[in-house]
KOLZA-39899 format. One record per residue (C-alpha): residue in three letters; x, y, z. Coordinates in nm, 4 decimals. Example, Ala and Ser with C-alpha at 12.3 -4.5 7.8 and 13.67 -1.06 7.14 Angstrom:
("ALA"; (1.2300; -0.4500; 0.7800))
("SER"; (1.3670; -0.1060; 0.7140))
! end
This chain:
("UNK"; (1.7555; -3.8732; -3.5326))
("UNK"; (1.5347; -3.5737; -3.4543))
("UNK"; (1.2770; -3.4715; -3.7145))
("UNK"; (1.1035; -3.1356; -3.6670))
("UNK"; (0.8070; -3.0085; -3.8654))
("UNK"; (0.4648; -2.8477; -3.8585))
("UNK"; (0.0993; -2.9408; -3.8771))
("UNK"; (-0.0023; -2.9101; -4.2416))
("UNK"; (0.1754; -2.7044; -4.5035))
("UNK"; (-0.0943; -2.4681; -4.6272))
("UNK"; (-0.1116; -2.1997; -4.3586))
("UNK"; (0.2504; -2.1105; -4.2853))
("UNK"; (0.2718; -1.7844; -4.4766))
("UNK"; (0.6257; -1.7016; -4.3645))
("UNK"; (0.7544; -1.9960; -4.5705))
("UNK"; (0.5972; -1.8764; -4.8930))
("UNK"; (0.6834; -1.5073; -4.9209))
("UNK"; (0.8510; -1.5647; -5.2587))
("UNK"; (0.6182; -1.8349; -5.3888))
("UNK"; (0.4461; -1.7489; -5.7157))
("UNK"; (0.2331; -2.0641; -5.7491))
("UNK"; (0.0254; -2.1758; -5.4511))
("UNK"; (0.0279; -2.5299; -5.5890))
("UNK"; (0.3959; -2.5493; -5.4962))
("UNK"; (0.3451; -2.5048; -5.1230))
("UNK"; (0.4250; -2.8644; -5.0286))
("UNK"; (0.7353; -2.8646; -5.2498))
("UNK"; (0.8512; -2.5452; -5.0798))
("UNK"; (0.7603; -2.6731; -4.7331))
("UNK"; (0.9758; -2.9812; -4.7955))
("UNK"; (1.2750; -2.7545; -4.8555))
("UNK"; (1.2453; -2.6346; -4.4933))
("UNK"; (1.1365; -2.9404; -4.2926))
("UNK"; (1.1775; -3.3203; -4.3196))
("UNK"; (0.8334; -3.4112; -4.1830))
("UNK"; (0.4769; -3.2819; -4.1785))
("UNK"; (0.1730; -3.3804; -3.9790))
("UNK"; (-0.1035; -3.4448; -4.2308))
("UNK"; (-0.4322; -3.3397; -4.0732))
("UNK"; (-0.6626; -3.3166; -4.3763))
("UNK"; (-0.7141; -3.6914; -4.3298))
("UNK"; (-0.8995; -3.6139; -4.0079))
("UNK"; (-1.1749; -3.4465; -4.2094))
("UNK"; (-1.1891; -3.6678; -4.5184))
("UNK"; (-1.0547; -3.9916; -4.6590))
("UNK"; (-0.8432; -3.8636; -4.9460))
("UNK"; (-0.8114; -4.0231; -5.2874))
("UNK"; (-0.5127; -4.2484; -5.3394))
("UNK"; (-0.4137; -4.0283; -5.6323))
("UNK"; (-0.3900; -3.7312; -5.3941))
("UNK"; (-0.1676; -3.9271; -5.1565))
("UNK"; (0.0503; -4.0327; -5.4504))
("UNK"; (0.0758; -3.6712; -5.5648))
("UNK"; (0.1966; -3.5591; -5.2206))
("UNK"; (0.4508; -3.8388; -5.2150))
("UNK"; (0.5765; -3.7384; -5.5582))
("UNK"; (0.6144; -3.3741; -5.4518))
("UNK"; (0.8462; -3.4564; -5.1619))
("UNK"; (1.1989; -3.5996; -5.1410))
("UNK"; (1.2515; -3.9724; -5.0924))
("UNK"; (1.3438; -3.9210; -4.7255))
("UNK"; (1.0465; -3.6957; -4.6436))
("UNK"; (0.8025; -3.8295; -4.3834))
("UNK"; (0.4323; -3.7883; -4.3075))
("UNK"; (0.2708; -3.8344; -3.9661))
("UNK"; (-0.0943; -3.8855; -4.0563))
("UNK"; (-0.3906; -3.8003; -3.8384))
("UNK"; (-0.6678; -4.0579; -3.8137))
("UNK"; (-1.0121; -3.9735; -3.9467))
("UNK"; (-1.2559; -3.8310; -3.6940))
("UNK"; (-1.4816; -4.1369; -3.7340))
("UNK"; (-1.1958; -4.3557; -3.6090))
("UNK"; (-1.1541; -4.1629; -3.2836))
("UNK"; (-1.5192; -4.1029; -3.1964))
("UNK"; (-1.5266; -3.7317; -3.2700))
("UNK"; (-1.8240; -3.7883; -3.4994))
("UNK"; (-2.0577; -4.0709; -3.6027))
("UNK"; (-1.9589; -4.2855; -3.8992))
("UNK"; (-2.2984; -4.4517; -3.9489))
("UNK"; (-2.4331; -4.2089; -4.2099))
("UNK"; (-2.1348; -4.2843; -4.4328))
("UNK"; (-2.0183; -4.6405; -4.3596))
("UNK"; (-2.1840; -4.9677; -4.2658))
("UNK"; (-1.9327; -5.0454; -3.9905))
("UNK"; (-1.6346; -4.8963; -3.8139))
("UNK"; (-1.4197; -5.1660; -3.9739))
("UNK"; (-1.5186; -5.0262; -4.3137))
("UNK"; (-1.3879; -4.6854; -4.2042))
("UNK"; (-1.0522; -4.8320; -4.1101))
("UNK"; (-1.0373; -5.0312; -4.4318))
("UNK"; (-1.0983; -4.7247; -4.6502))
("UNK"; (-0.8458; -4.5240; -4.4490))
("UNK"; (-0.5768; -4.7905; -4.4801))
("UNK"; (-0.6364; -4.8274; -4.8527))
("UNK"; (-0.5878; -4.4515; -4.8894))
("UNK"; (-0.2473; -4.4628; -4.7185))
("UNK"; (-0.0996; -4.7683; -4.8886))
("UNK"; (0.0939; -4.5671; -5.1520))
("UNK"; (0.2588; -4.3683; -4.8730))
("UNK"; (0.3330; -4.6807; -4.6717))
("UNK"; (0.4754; -4.8622; -4.9739))
("UNK"; (0.7177; -4.5748; -5.0365))
("UNK"; (0.8317; -4.5696; -4.6716))
("UNK"; (0.7022; -4.2160; -4.6194))
("UNK"; (0.4463; -4.2978; -4.3503))
("UNK"; (0.5897; -4.2659; -4.0009))
("UNK"; (0.2714; -4.3526; -3.8115))
("UNK"; (-0.1002; -4.2866; -3.7848))
("UNK"; (-0.2015; -4.0560; -3.5012))
("UNK"; (-0.5153; -4.1493; -3.3093))
("UNK"; (-0.6053; -3.8292; -3.1259))
("UNK"; (-0.8917; -3.9071; -2.8946))
("UNK"; (-1.1427; -3.6422; -2.7775))
("UNK"; (-1.1547; -3.4835; -2.4303))
("UNK"; (-1.4483; -3.7022; -2.3259))
("UNK"; (-1.2540; -4.0230; -2.4002))
("UNK"; (-1.1630; -4.1049; -2.0412))
("UNK"; (-0.9932; -4.4103; -1.8974))
("UNK"; (-1.2267; -4.7063; -1.8642))
("UNK"; (-1.2292; -5.0692; -1.9760))
("UNK"; (-1.4396; -4.9985; -2.2869))
("UNK"; (-1.2040; -4.7277; -2.4105))
("UNK"; (-0.8958; -4.9367; -2.3339))
("UNK"; (-1.0419; -5.2152; -2.5486))
("UNK"; (-1.1128; -4.9683; -2.8268))
("UNK"; (-0.7540; -4.8410; -2.8358))
("UNK"; (-0.6346; -5.2010; -2.8700))
("UNK"; (-0.8968; -5.2664; -3.1367))
("UNK"; (-0.7979; -4.9572; -3.3379))
("UNK"; (-0.4256; -5.0303; -3.3204))
("UNK"; (-0.4889; -5.3862; -3.4361))
("UNK"; (-0.7039; -5.2736; -3.7298))
("UNK"; (-0.4352; -5.0283; -3.8426))
("UNK"; (-0.1636; -5.2916; -3.8756))
("UNK"; (0.0855; -5.2963; -4.0438))
("UNK"; (0.1012; -4.9196; -3.9847))
("UNK"; (0.2681; -4.7875; -3.6714))
("UNK"; (0.0264; -4.6093; -3.4401))
("UNK"; (0.0613; -4.3131; -3.2042))
("UNK"; (-0.2057; -4.2313; -2.9471))
("UNK"; (-0.2835; -3.8916; -2.8011))
("UNK"; (-0.5197; -3.8657; -2.5089))
("UNK"; (-0.6990; -3.5419; -2.4314))
("UNK"; (-0.8541; -3.6561; -2.1046))
("UNK"; (-0.6538; -3.6141; -1.7854))
("UNK"; (-0.7707; -3.9400; -1.6271))
("UNK"; (-0.5224; -4.1427; -1.8332))
("UNK"; (-0.2337; -3.9739; -1.6528))
("UNK"; (-0.3686; -3.9404; -1.3017))
("UNK"; (-0.1250; -4.0735; -1.0439))
("UNK"; (-0.3125; -4.3992; -0.9949))
("UNK"; (-0.3316; -4.4729; -1.3708))
("UNK"; (-0.0253; -4.3130; -1.5354))
("UNK"; (0.2094; -4.6109; -1.5119))
("UNK"; (-0.0650; -4.8505; -1.6242))
("UNK"; (-0.1427; -4.6266; -1.9216))
("UNK"; (0.2208; -4.6161; -2.0316))
("UNK"; (0.2633; -4.9913; -1.9859))
("UNK"; (-0.0576; -5.0528; -2.1806))
("UNK"; (0.0764; -4.8486; -2.4743))
("UNK"; (0.4169; -5.0159; -2.4521))
("UNK"; (0.2700; -5.3657; -2.4502))
("UNK"; (0.0776; -5.2868; -2.7676))
("UNK"; (0.3788; -5.1282; -2.9430))
("UNK"; (0.1888; -4.7998; -2.9526))
("UNK"; (0.3684; -4.4650; -2.9524))
("UNK"; (0.2807; -4.2306; -2.6681))
("UNK"; (0.2125; -3.8825; -2.8045))
("UNK"; (0.3873; -3.6469; -2.5619))
("UNK"; (0.1941; -3.3215; -2.5524))
("UNK"; (0.2816; -2.9704; -2.4504))
("UNK"; (-0.0515; -2.7977; -2.4070))
("UNK"; (-0.2391; -2.5633; -2.1728))
("UNK"; (-0.3276; -2.7135; -1.8379))
("UNK"; (-0.6975; -2.6367; -1.8410))
("UNK"; (-0.8657; -2.9068; -1.6374))
("UNK"; (-0.9933; -3.2512; -1.7282))
("UNK"; (-0.9723; -3.1875; -2.1044))
("UNK"; (-0.5951; -3.1506; -2.1083))
("UNK"; (-0.3034; -3.3770; -2.0243))
("UNK"; (0.0298; -3.3021; -1.8572))
("UNK"; (0.3665; -3.3202; -2.0327))
("UNK"; (0.4661; -3.6816; -1.9650))
("UNK"; (0.8171; -3.7214; -2.1038))
("UNK"; (0.8076; -4.0999; -2.1365))
("UNK"; (0.8424; -4.3267; -2.4382))
("UNK"; (0.6587; -4.6504; -2.5083))
("UNK"; (0.8272; -4.7389; -2.8382))
("UNK"; (1.1579; -4.6888; -3.0160))
("UNK"; (0.9915; -4.3847; -3.1768))
("UNK"; (0.9072; -4.0752; -2.9731))
("UNK"; (0.6484; -3.8199; -3.0805))
("UNK"; (0.6069; -3.4712; -2.9325))
("UNK"; (0.3207; -3.2390; -3.0272))
("UNK"; (0.3519; -2.8754; -2.9272))
("UNK"; (0.0107; -2.7130; -2.9057))
("UNK"; (0.1137; -2.3946; -2.7261))
("UNK"; (0.0082; -2.2847; -2.3800))
("UNK"; (-0.2906; -2.0595; -2.4388))
("UNK"; (-0.5019; -2.1569; -2.1381))
("UNK"; (-0.7845; -1.9144; -2.2192))
("UNK"; (-0.8212; -2.0455; -2.5740))
("UNK"; (-0.7966; -2.4189; -2.5079))
("UNK"; (-1.1654; -2.4809; -2.4350))
("UNK"; (-1.4424; -2.3736; -2.6707))
("UNK"; (-1.6630; -2.2024; -2.4106))
("UNK"; (-1.9147; -1.9793; -2.5958))
("UNK"; (-1.7123; -1.9468; -2.9147))
("UNK"; (-1.8205; -2.0673; -3.2560))
("UNK"; (-1.6043; -2.3396; -3.4105))
("UNK"; (-1.4435; -2.0810; -3.6378))
("UNK"; (-1.3705; -1.8436; -3.3484))
("UNK"; (-1.2236; -2.1315; -3.1496))
("UNK"; (-0.9875; -2.2312; -3.4311))
("UNK"; (-0.8585; -1.8730; -3.4343))
("UNK"; (-0.7497; -1.8839; -3.0695))
("UNK"; (-0.7001; -2.2436; -2.9597))
("UNK"; (-0.3453; -2.2748; -3.0913))
("UNK"; (-0.2615; -1.9051; -3.0675))
("UNK"; (0.0759; -1.9118; -2.8984))
("UNK"; (0.4346; -1.8035; -2.9546))
("UNK"; (0.6915; -2.0072; -2.7585))
("UNK"; (0.9530; -1.7839; -2.5987))
("UNK"; (1.3213; -1.8692; -2.5682))
("UNK"; (1.2962; -1.9891; -2.2090))
("UNK"; (1.0130; -2.2287; -2.2977))
("UNK"; (1.2049; -2.3637; -2.5949))
("UNK"; (1.5091; -2.4169; -2.3744))
("UNK"; (1.2936; -2.6194; -2.1359))
("UNK"; (1.1667; -2.8270; -2.4283))
("UNK"; (1.5239; -2.8746; -2.5449))
("UNK"; (1.6103; -3.0349; -2.2115))
("UNK"; (1.3154; -3.2721; -2.2474))
("UNK"; (1.4278; -3.3731; -2.5960))
("UNK"; (1.7818; -3.4312; -2.4691))
("UNK"; (1.6427; -3.6738; -2.2116))
("UNK"; (1.4542; -3.8660; -2.4803))
("UNK"; (1.7594; -3.8977; -2.7033))
("UNK"; (1.9067; -4.1486; -2.4599))
("UNK"; (1.5901; -4.3580; -2.4565))
("UNK"; (1.4725; -4.3886; -2.8154))
("UNK"; (1.5875; -4.4166; -3.1749))
("UNK"; (1.3906; -4.1438; -3.3541))
("UNK"; (1.2133; -3.8342; -3.2217))
("UNK"; (0.9436; -3.6589; -3.4244))
("UNK"; (0.8439; -3.3107; -3.3096))
("UNK"; (0.5498; -3.1189; -3.4555))
("UNK"; (0.4690; -2.7566; -3.3820))
("UNK"; (0.0913; -2.7175; -3.3897))
("UNK"; (0.0746; -2.3625; -3.2471))
("UNK"; (-0.0258; -2.1917; -3.5677))
("UNK"; (-0.3438; -1.9938; -3.5009))
("UNK"; (-0.1259; -1.6828; -3.5184))
("UNK"; (0.1348; -1.8133; -3.7607))
("UNK"; (0.4030; -1.8805; -3.4981))
("UNK"; (0.4693; -2.2501; -3.5650))
("UNK"; (0.7232; -2.2130; -3.8480))
("UNK"; (0.9190; -1.9452; -3.6625))
("UNK"; (0.9325; -2.1512; -3.3432))
("UNK"; (1.0291; -2.4687; -3.5299))
("UNK"; (1.3114; -2.2914; -3.7134))
("UNK"; (1.4449; -2.1515; -3.3876))
("UNK"; (1.4249; -2.4930; -3.2224))
("UNK"; (1.6155; -2.6572; -3.5079))
("UNK"; (1.8862; -2.3942; -3.4657))
("UNK"; (1.9006; -2.4482; -3.0883))
("UNK"; (1.9499; -2.8223; -3.1417))
("UNK"; (2.2225; -2.7564; -3.4019))
("UNK"; (2.0429; -2.9684; -3.6604))
("UNK"; (2.1258; -2.9458; -4.0295))
("UNK"; (1.9016; -3.1643; -4.2420))
("UNK"; (2.0237; -3.3313; -4.5570))
("UNK"; (1.7918; -3.4591; -4.8270))
("UNK"; (1.5485; -3.1680; -4.8149))
("UNK"; (1.3880; -3.0456; -5.1362))
("UNK"; (1.6009; -2.7878; -5.3184))
("UNK"; (1.5177; -2.4249; -5.2481))
("UNK"; (1.3288; -2.2467; -5.5225))
("UNK"; (1.5638; -2.0064; -5.6983))
("UNK"; (1.4635; -1.6471; -5.7706))
("UNK"; (1.4621; -1.5382; -6.1337))
("UNK"; (1.5889; -1.1911; -6.0381))
! end
């Protein structure tokens, strides 16, 4: 089964042109797509009541791929907020239990930073993190090219496979050491593809402020030829895995929903079990 969705549900204006209540965005989103990547969990550990609310607003078959908190992947220091890294993982897992119990959690995504290169310490940490997150399934995304250099690529994939960790296949700009190639290989019976766009000039922060960088990093509109290439890659994976989750993250310019809709059409997918469309009064 192929599940296609977007990162978050708040910023896809094209989905909400007829929405009168902004509080209904997730309900409306779930009438278009069967999965969402939840990224607010990267910035804050949410209340369980919030997680329960999101579960209640989506159909029984709807799925969440949930991004790990930034403390868990070394993007920022946990020590001002928690006594130990294990406490971070414990609070995070407690937050997600309602979603897990209702079978709406596909996996937790550990997206590591560009400076997280391949070395024995970092390999041990990936194992450590995956173990702490059990019984949740885990996907790992590397942002440092060393993991997929010719002399390490096969070892990296085998390492993920041996730990039952999902390899996050990324389509992203090729902009040096802080980007990874598209490696169309699976390490689990679940495949995960993240489509970040191909905006080479926006991929690195350079002299931009964080706000300016957010406005350009994922600014990209996939053209038909690029989507056809991605379609071929998905077709290859279909023979190697059970489920494929695809998330369009190229939304700095609002292109993700449009591209995802086109891709669903190209793959001739018709989803059942989506939330009902909101009916117009007039």
